[in-house]
C-alpha positions as CSV (number, residue, x, y, z in Angstrom):
1,M,95.3,141.3,93.1
2,K,93.5,138.7,95.9
3,K,94.7,137.9,99.2
4,W,94.7,134.2,99.7
5,R,95.6,133.2,103.5
6,L,98.5,130.7,103.6
7,I,98.3,128.1,106.5
8,I,100.8,125.4,107.1
9,S,99.4,123.2,109.6
10,S,101.5,121.3,112.2
11,P,101.4,117.2,111.6
12,L,97.9,116.2,112.4
13,K,96.1,112.8,112.5
14,G,93.9,111.9,109.3
15,A,90.5,112.7,110.8
16,S,91.8,116.2,111.9
17,N,93.3,117.1,108.5
18,M,89.9,115.8,106.7
19,A,87.8,117.8,109.4
20,L,89.6,120.9,108.8
21,D,89.8,120.6,105.0
22,E,85.9,120.1,105.4
23,T,85.8,123.2,107.6
24,L,87.4,125.6,105.3
25,F,85.4,124.4,102.5
26,R,82.0,125.0,104.6
27,L,82.7,128.4,106.5
28,N,84.9,129.7,103.6
29,S,85.8,133.0,105.7
30,R,88.4,133.7,103.0
31,P,90.5,131.9,100.2
32,T,92.9,129.8,101.7
33,L,95.9,127.5,100.4
34,R,96.9,125.0,103.2
35,F,100.0,122.3,103.4
36,Y,99.5,119.8,105.4
37,S,101.3,116.7,106.8
38,W,100.3,113.6,109.0
39,L,101.3,112.7,112.5
40,A,101.5,108.9,111.6
41,P,100.8,107.1,108.1
42,V,97.1,107.2,107.2
43,I,95.1,105.5,104.5
44,S,92.2,107.5,102.9
45,T,89.8,106.4,100.6
46,G,87.1,108.5,98.3
47,Y,83.9,109.3,99.8
48,F,82.2,107.5,96.6
49,Q,84.9,104.7,96.4
50,K,83.2,101.1,96.1
51,N,84.7,98.7,98.1
52,A,86.0,101.4,100.4
53,E,85.1,99.9,103.7
54,H,86.7,96.9,103.1
55,T,90.3,98.8,102.1
56,L,89.5,100.7,105.6
57,E,89.2,97.7,107.8
58,R,91.6,95.7,106.1
59,F,94.3,98.3,106.9
60,A,92.9,99.2,110.4
61,K,93.3,95.8,111.4
62,K,97.2,96.4,110.7
63,G,97.0,99.4,113.0
64,F,96.9,102.3,110.6
65,E,94.5,105.4,111.0
66,V,91.9,105.1,107.9
67,V,89.4,107.9,106.8
68,R,86.9,108.3,104.1
69,R,87.9,111.6,102.3
70,P,85.1,114.7,102.0
71,T,86.1,114.2,98.3
72,G,86.1,111.4,95.5
73,G,89.0,109.6,93.7
74,R,90.7,106.4,94.9
75,A,92.5,105.1,98.3
76,I,95.9,107.0,99.1
77,F,98.5,105.8,101.6
78,H,99.8,108.9,103.0
79,N,103.2,109.2,104.7
80,D,106.0,111.1,102.3
81,E,104.2,113.3,100.5
82,I,103.4,117.6,100.2
83,T,99.9,117.4,101.0
84,Y,97.9,120.5,99.9
85,S,94.2,122.0,100.3
86,A,93.1,124.9,98.2
87,A,89.4,126.2,99.2
88,A,87.9,129.6,97.9
89,K,84.9,131.0,96.3
90,Y,84.6,130.7,92.9
91,E,84.9,134.6,92.3
92,D,88.2,134.6,94.4
93,F,89.7,132.0,92.0
94,P,90.4,132.4,87.9
95,P,88.0,131.2,85.5
96,P,86.8,129.0,83.9
97,H,85.3,127.9,87.3
98,T,84.1,124.2,86.5
99,L,85.3,121.1,87.8
100,K,87.9,120.7,84.8
101,G,88.6,124.3,85.0
102,I,89.6,124.3,88.4
103,Y,91.8,121.1,88.0
104,K,93.7,122.3,85.1
105,T,94.6,125.7,87.0
106,L,95.8,123.6,89.7
107,A,97.6,121.2,87.9
108,L,99.6,123.8,86.1
109,W,100.3,125.4,89.5
110,Q,102.1,122.1,90.4
111,I,103.9,121.5,86.8
112,N,105.0,125.3,87.2
113,S,106.4,124.0,90.9
114,L,107.9,120.8,89.5
115,S,109.6,122.8,86.7
116,A,111.3,125.4,89.2
117,L,112.5,121.9,91.0
118,G,114.3,120.7,87.9
119,I,111.2,118.3,87.1
120,E,109.7,118.1,83.9
121,A,105.7,117.5,84.3
122,E,102.7,117.4,82.2
123,M,98.9,117.0,82.7
124,A,97.8,113.5,82.0
125,S,96.1,113.1,78.6
126,G,94.9,110.6,76.1
127,S,94.9,107.0,76.9
128,Y,97.0,107.5,80.1
129,A,94.4,110.0,81.7
130,R,92.1,107.2,81.8
131,R,94.3,104.5,82.7
132,D,92.9,101.4,84.7
133,Y,90.6,103.9,86.8
134,R,88.0,100.9,87.3
135,R,90.5,98.1,87.8
136,S,92.6,99.6,91.0
137,E,91.5,100.8,94.0
138,S,95.0,102.9,94.4
139,C,95.0,106.5,93.5
140,F,98.5,106.5,92.1
141,M,97.8,103.1,90.0
142,T,95.3,105.3,88.1
143,S,95.0,108.2,86.3
144,T,92.3,110.7,85.1
145,P,92.4,113.8,83.0
146,Y,94.5,116.7,84.3
147,E,96.2,115.1,87.0
148,V,100.1,115.5,87.0
149,C,102.5,113.0,85.6
150,V,106.1,112.9,84.8
151,K,107.3,110.8,81.8
152,G,103.8,108.9,81.8
153,R,104.1,108.1,85.5
154,K,101.8,109.9,88.1
155,I,103.5,111.8,90.7
156,S,100.4,113.9,92.1
157,G,97.0,112.9,92.7
158,G,93.8,115.4,93.8
159,A,90.2,115.5,94.6
160,Q,87.6,118.3,94.4
161,K,84.3,119.1,96.6
162,R,82.1,121.7,95.0
163,G,78.9,123.8,96.3
164,G,77.0,126.4,94.9
165,S,79.4,129.1,95.5
166,A,82.7,127.5,96.7
167,F,84.9,124.6,96.2
168,M,87.7,123.1,97.8
169,Q,90.4,120.5,96.2
170,H,93.2,118.5,98.2
171,G,95.7,116.6,96.7
172,S,99.1,115.0,97.3
173,I,102.6,115.4,95.6
174,L,104.8,112.2,96.4
175,I,108.1,112.8,98.0
176,D,109.1,109.1,98.5
177,S,107.0,105.7,97.7
178,H,106.1,103.2,100.8
179,P,105.6,99.2,100.3
180,H,101.8,99.6,101.5
181,M,101.2,101.9,98.6
182,L,101.4,98.7,96.3
183,S,98.8,96.7,98.9
184,L,96.1,99.3,98.6
185,S,94.3,97.4,96.3
186,S,92.1,93.9,96.9
187,D,93.9,92.5,93.8
188,P,97.6,93.7,94.1
189,A,98.4,92.1,90.7
190,N,96.8,94.8,89.1
191,D,99.3,97.2,90.7
192,D,102.9,98.0,89.3
193,E,105.5,100.7,91.2
194,D,106.6,101.4,87.7
195,R,102.9,103.6,87.6
196,F,103.9,106.2,89.5
197,T,107.0,108.4,90.5
198,T,108.0,110.4,93.4
199,L,110.4,113.5,93.8
200,K,112.9,111.2,95.2
201,K,112.8,108.9,91.9
202,E,113.3,112.0,89.9
203,G,116.4,113.1,91.5
204,C,114.9,115.8,93.8
205,A,116.4,115.8,97.1
206,C,115.1,119.1,98.7
207,E,113.9,119.8,102.1
208,R,110.1,119.8,102.4
209,S,110.3,123.3,103.5
210,H,112.1,124.5,100.3
211,I,109.9,122.6,98.2
212,I,106.8,124.2,100.0
213,N,108.3,128.0,99.1
214,I,108.7,127.0,95.5
215,M,104.9,126.0,95.7
216,I,103.8,129.2,97.4
217,E,105.9,131.4,95.2
218,K,104.5,129.3,91.8
219,F,100.9,129.6,93.4
220,E,100.9,133.1,93.6
221,E,102.2,133.7,90.1
222,T,99.7,131.1,88.6
223,I,96.7,132.1,90.2
224,G,97.6,135.9,90.5
225,C,97.1,136.2,94.1
226,I,99.0,137.3,97.3
227,L,99.4,134.7,100.0
228,E,99.7,136.3,103.4
229,K,100.5,133.8,106.4
230,G,97.1,133.4,108.8
231,E,95.8,131.2,111.6
232,L,92.3,129.4,111.7
233,T,89.5,131.8,113.0
234,V,87.7,130.8,116.5
235,D,84.6,129.8,114.1
236,E,87.2,127.4,112.0
237,A,88.6,125.8,115.0
238,E,85.2,125.2,116.6
239,M,83.7,123.6,113.5
240,M,86.8,121.7,112.7
241,K,86.6,120.1,116.3
242,E,82.8,119.3,115.8
243,L,83.5,117.4,112.5
244,E,86.7,115.2,113.6
245,S,84.2,112.5,115.0
246,K,82.4,111.8,111.7
247,Y,86.1,111.0,110.6
248,I,87.1,108.6,113.0
249,R,86.7,105.3,112.2
250,T,86.3,102.1,114.3
251,F,86.8,98.6,113.2
252,S,87.1,95.3,115.1
253,V,90.7,94.6,115.1
254,S,90.2,91.2,116.1
255,Q,92.3,88.6,114.2
256,P,90.3,85.6,112.3
């Protein structure tokens, strides 16, 4: 049975979290599952997202830290959530190693975790799996295949970065919502809070540490591995610091 490293990070700024995820992907010293959180609310947009600069500038003027992720997808207001990243060489992950194959495996892990918390979840499929992806700039107002939903409402979103021999996927499971989640789009009329759900809405009042422990247990079962707590290597810590600057965004905050 393969051994994976488990990292539970202290709260970090958005730029630091994105730099660390990219570091784990680029160096890939060993397969790693990381859970992390944010020092303060952060808005992230997908690497290829159209109108992302407009969204980032709008929130920067409101005083929020903004970052563009190294992965694709739509904008996310990171606040009260369980955030994870999984980085590994393909050979250390169960097949199939296609984009969809890895998405499905990690979705199954989250579904198994939610089930253990008393929440019946499923993978998005059919018309729901392509809901409004082009109409909304907000991750949780849209859905794509193999993301996780509860009774037709999205509860988890994820995005993946792939290389020749390794991948990294990170994502969020919502604990609670925030009013700013409904203002990510430049056309808020397209967005409706009923399109997503949260652990709190589904009746889960567990502590964050308990949720993470459940997810650790279910990751080992789903992936077929052993998780061992570890720390960053010297090389990883150095690369993370080098990459942080590229995720720090500066906008004019003067009022019109």
